[in-house]
N, C-alpha and C positions, 0 to 999 in steps of 0.2 A: 444137703442141699435142698431148699424147699422148690416146690413147683405150684403153680395155679391149677387147681383141679375144677373149678367151677366159676362162672360169672353170674352174679346174683342181683335181682331187685328184692329190695326188703321195704315192705309197706307196714307201716304202724298206723293204727287209727283207732279213735274211740267213736262207737256208734251208739245211737239211742236204743234201748231196749226194744221200743216198737220196730225197729229196723232189723233186728238180730236174725228172725227167720229169712228174711228175704236175702241178706248179706250172706249167710250161712250157704243156703241152696245156690245162690249166684256162684259162690266161690267153688261149690263142688261141680258146678256145670262148666265153669272156667277150666278146673283141672281135667275134667273129661276131654275138653277141647285141645288143652295144651298137650296131652299124651300123643296126640297125632302129628306133633310138629318136629321137624328134624332139629336135633341138637337140644331138645328139652331133656333135663335130668330129673328134676324132681320140684314138687310143688307142697309145702309143709306150712300148715297154720294153727297158731295157738291162740287161745281166747281165755279171758277170764272176766267174771263180774266186779264192777266196782261198787263201792258204797253208794254212789249216786245213782244206782239203778242203769248205769250205762255198761256198755261192753268193751273192752279194751282187746285188741287183736294185733297179731303180728302175722304177716305173710311173706314167707320167702320162696322165691321161684329161682331155680338153677338152671344155668344153660352151659353147654360145653364149650362153646367159643365166644368171644366178645362180639363178633360180627353177628351172630345169632340172636344174642341179646339185644343188640342194637337194631336189628330188623324187626324184632318182635315190638320194642318200644316205638318205633317208629310207625308201623303199620298194623300191629295186632290189637287184640282186644286184651288190654292190660289189667293187672289187679286194681290198681287205683281207679282206671276208668269205671270198672264194674262198681267199685265201693261208691264212687261219686254219683253213680245213677240210682242208688237206692233211695227210697223215701220212707221217713224223714232221712235228710243226708247225714254224712258223718260229721260229728261235732269238731273232729280233728283229724288231719290225715298227713303223714309225711311220706316221702319216698326217698330212698337211698339206694345207691348201686355199691356193690362190695365184690372183692375178688376172694374167693376161699383158697387158703393156702394150706398145703400138707407138707 
């Protein structure tokens, strides 16, 4: 029998190389902030260089209960809001919600 073990926001983005340092350190700061919130489980991100000198990244934020994820999305500083605030802004950005099933 399967069960849900995490509720996640998954953000994928492409950022200009000129924004990468700001994006990276802003995400590190966000992770430090998230660690103090109830229900937060983990924050992972991956990045790779693209041929056009941009950076593709994926960020996954996991929460224990759907209500905690919903509250963070409504009132918190989210991954997508951090990335939208960098300068120059992301070339593309998508946000999806998932349930991790084990």
